[in-house]
C-alpha positions in Angstrom: -47.9 328.2 69.0 -46.0 328.9 65.9 -44.0 325.6 66.2 -47.3 323.8 66.6 -48.7 325.3 63.5 -45.6 324.5 61.5 -45.7 320.9 62.6 -49.4 320.7 61.7 -48.7 322.1 58.3 -45.9 319.6 57.6 -48.2 316.7 58.8 -51.0 317.9 56.4 -48.5 318.3 53.6 -47.1 314.8 54.1 -50.6 313.3 54.3 -51.6 315.1 51.1 -48.6 313.8 49.2 -49.2 310.3 50.5 -52.8 310.4 49.3 -51.8 311.7 45.9 -49.1 309.0 45.5 -51.6 306.3 46.6 -54.2 307.3 44.0 -51.5 307.7 41.3 -50.2 304.3 42.1 -53.7 302.8 42.0 -54.2 304.3 38.6 -50.9 303.0 37.3 -51.4 299.4 38.4 -54.7 299.4 36.6 -53.0 300.1 33.3 -52.5 297.4 30.8 -48.8 296.7 30.4 -47.0 296.7 27.1 -44.8 294.0 25.8 -41.4 294.1 27.5 -38.3 295.7 26.1 -36.0 292.7 25.8 -32.2 293.0 25.6 -30.4 289.8 24.9 -26.6 289.8 25.1 -24.7 286.8 23.7 -21.2 286.2 22.4 -21.8 283.8 19.5 -24.8 281.8 18.5 -28.0 282.7 20.4 -29.9 279.7 21.9 -32.9 281.8 22.9 -34.7 284.5 20.9 -37.2 287.1 22.0 -40.3 285.3 20.6 -39.2 282.1 22.3 -38.7 283.9 25.6 -42.2 285.5 25.4 -43.7 282.1 24.6 -42.1 280.5 27.6 -43.3 283.3 29.9 -46.8 282.9 28.5 -46.6 279.1 29.1 -45.9 279.8 32.8 -48.8 282.3 32.7 -46.4 285.1 33.7 -47.5 287.2 30.7 -51.2 287.3 29.6 -53.0 289.3 27.0 -54.5 292.6 28.2 -53.3 292.0 31.8 -52.6 294.9 34.1 -49.3 296.3 35.5 -50.4 295.3 39.1 -50.4 291.6 38.1 -46.7 291.6 36.9 -44.8 289.3 39.2 -41.3 290.5 38.6 -39.5 288.3 41.2 -41.1 285.1 39.9 -40.5 286.0 36.3 -36.8 286.7 37.1 -36.6 283.3 38.9 -38.2 281.4 36.0 -35.9 283.0 33.4 -32.8 282.4 35.5 -33.7 278.6 35.6 -33.6 278.4 31.8 -30.5 276.5 30.8 -29.5 279.0 28.1 -29.5 281.9 30.5 -26.4 283.0 32.4 -28.0 285.9 34.3 -31.1 288.0 34.1 -32.6 291.3 35.4 -36.3 292.1 35.2 -37.6 295.6 36.3 -40.5 298.0 35.8 -40.3 301.5 34.6 -42.6 304.4 35.1 -46.0 303.9 33.5 -46.8 300.6 31.9 -43.4 299.8 30.5 -41.0 297.1 31.8 -37.6 295.6 30.7 -35.9 292.2 30.6 -32.2 292.1 30.3 -30.4 288.8 30.0 -27.0 287.4 29.2 -26.9 284.0 27.4 -24.4 281.2 27.9 -21.7 280.7 25.3 -21.3 277.0 24.3 -17.8 275.9 23.5 -18.3 272.2 22.9 -20.9 269.7 21.9 -20.7 266.2 23.3 -22.0 262.9 21.9 -21.8 260.2 24.6 -22.0 256.4 24.3 -25.6 256.5 25.6 -26.8 258.4 22.6 -27.2 261.7 24.4 -26.0 265.0 22.9 -25.5 268.1 25.0 -23.4 271.3 25.2 -20.7 272.6 27.5 -20.4 276.3 27.9 -17.4 278.6 28.7 -18.1 278.5 32.4 -18.2 274.7 32.6 -22.0 274.5 32.7 -23.8 271.7 30.9 -26.6 272.6 28.5 -29.2 270.3 27.0 -29.3 270.5 23.2 -31.9 272.6 21.5 -34.2 271.3 18.8 -34.3 274.9 17.4 -30.7 276.0 17.5 -27.2 274.6 16.9 -23.8 276.1 17.6 -20.6 276.0 15.6 -18.4 274.5 18.3 -15.9 271.8 18.9 -17.6 268.4 18.6 -16.6 265.5 21.0 -17.4 261.9 20.4 -16.1 258.4 20.9 -15.7 256.6 24.2 -17.4 259.2 26.4 -19.6 257.7 29.1 -20.5 261.0 30.9 -24.2 261.5 30.9 -26.0 264.9 30.9 -26.7 266.6 34.2 -28.0 270.2 34.4 -25.1 271.4 36.5 -21.6 272.8 36.4 -18.7 270.4 35.8 -16.9 271.8 38.8 -19.8 270.8 41.1 -19.9 267.4 39.5 -16.1 266.8 39.9 -16.2 267.8 43.5 -19.2 265.6 44.3 -18.1 262.3 45.9 -21.2 260.5 44.6 -20.3 261.5 41.0 -16.6 260.6 40.9 -17.2 258.1 38.1 -17.7 261.1 35.8 -14.2 262.0 34.8 -14.2 262.9 31.1 -16.0 266.2 31.4 -13.2 268.1 33.0 -10.7 266.8 30.3 -13.2 267.9 27.6 -13.6 271.3 29.3 -9.8 271.9 29.3 -9.4 271.0 25.7 -12.4 272.9 24.4 -11.6 276.0 26.5 -8.0 276.1 25.1 -9.1 275.6 21.5 -11.9 278.1 21.8 -9.6 280.9 23.1 -6.8 280.3 20.6 -7.2 282.1 17.3 -5.3 279.5 15.3 -6.7 276.3 16.9 -10.2 277.7 16.9 -10.1 277.8 13.1 -8.0 274.6 12.7 -9.7 272.0 14.9 -13.2 270.8 14.2 -13.7 267.5 16.0 -12.2 265.5 18.9 -12.5 261.7 19.3 -11.8 260.0 22.6 -10.3 256.5 22.1 -10.8 253.5 24.4 -7.4 254.0 26.0 -8.4 257.6 27.0 -6.4 259.4 24.3 -8.0 262.4 22.7 -7.6 262.5 18.9 -8.0 266.0 17.3 -9.3 266.1 13.8 -8.3 269.2 11.8 -10.6 271.1 9.4 -7.7 271.6 7.1 -5.8 268.4 6.0 -6.7 264.9 6.8 -4.1 264.0 9.4 -5.0 263.2 13.0 -3.4 264.7 16.1 -2.9 262.6 19.1 -3.2 264.8 22.2 -3.1 262.0 24.7 -4.8 262.7 28.0 -5.8 266.1 29.4 -5.4 265.6 33.1 -4.5 269.1 34.1 -4.3 272.7 32.7 -0.5 272.5 32.7 -0.6 269.3 30.7 -3.0 270.8 28.1 -1.1 274.1 27.9 2.2 272.2 27.3 0.8 269.9 24.6 -1.0 272.6 22.7 2.1 274.9 23.0 4.2 272.2 21.3 1.6 271.6 18.6 1.3 275.4 17.8 5.1 275.7 17.6 5.1 272.8 15.1 2.3 274.3 13.0 4.1 277.7 12.9 7.6 276.5 12.3 7.4 273.2 10.5 4.1 273.1 8.5 4.9 276.0 6.2 8.0 274.1 5.0 6.8 270.5 5.2 3.3 271.0 3.8 -0.1 270.0 5.2 -0.3 266.6 3.6 3.2 265.2 4.5 2.1 263.6 7.7 -0.8 261.2 8.5 -0.4 261.6 12.3 1.1 264.1 14.7 1.5 263.2 18.3 2.2 265.4 21.3 1.1 262.7 23.7 4.5 262.3 25.3 6.2 264.9 27.4 8.6 267.2 25.5 8.2 265.3 22.2 6.5 265.8 18.8 6.3 262.5 17.0 5.2 262.6 13.3 4.2 259.7 11.0 4.8 260.3 7.3 2.1 259.5 4.9 2.6 256.4 2.8 3.2 257.2 -0.9 
């Protein structure tokens, strides 16, 4: 008899707690939600601001004035934000009451590409292609010249491994060059533009001095590392003695060589 009474009391207690939680939840979902607390993490220039994010969510009718907590579609909102080209990853979640959070990491562009079709787009540190923004620009390495690659909202690694897109071959070279320059403290400050010539050579244009640097091709990581290694050795060991204006052209195109052309008097 005593066991029966204990079981009955536990059942009544559980039912009571369930009822209380149900009505508390009903009251909560009727509350009007506040504006979200937005945390944007980015290393470099931000291509998406808090007001712009809110405007886009309003455009998708995911945020509406004086709407209630129960109408917040967290999953759909997270999906819509994750599809924005500037966004690397995002997390949207509710907190107790009528408060909620959006946390997102933005992509970091490392190169801007101007192709022969008149298009302009960005390449980020993960090899992802980003369309240019009419509101924001980034101080990154600029690529121009004989570049036929067109913009596709995808990763260059997926493009390279896709048999139907094998004609697109410049983007992986551009990624290798820009990734190396972006991560080297000397070259990052030294090189401002890169021009691709008709024969496939990449010409680096320094910010300091008016000589041009012929890198040649950039067919592999090993090739790029070797060429930039020789160039850095030259800048560290020879330039302080020779001066920045002695040479009109420096070439590391050929394996194991640094060929310099003196400027005409």
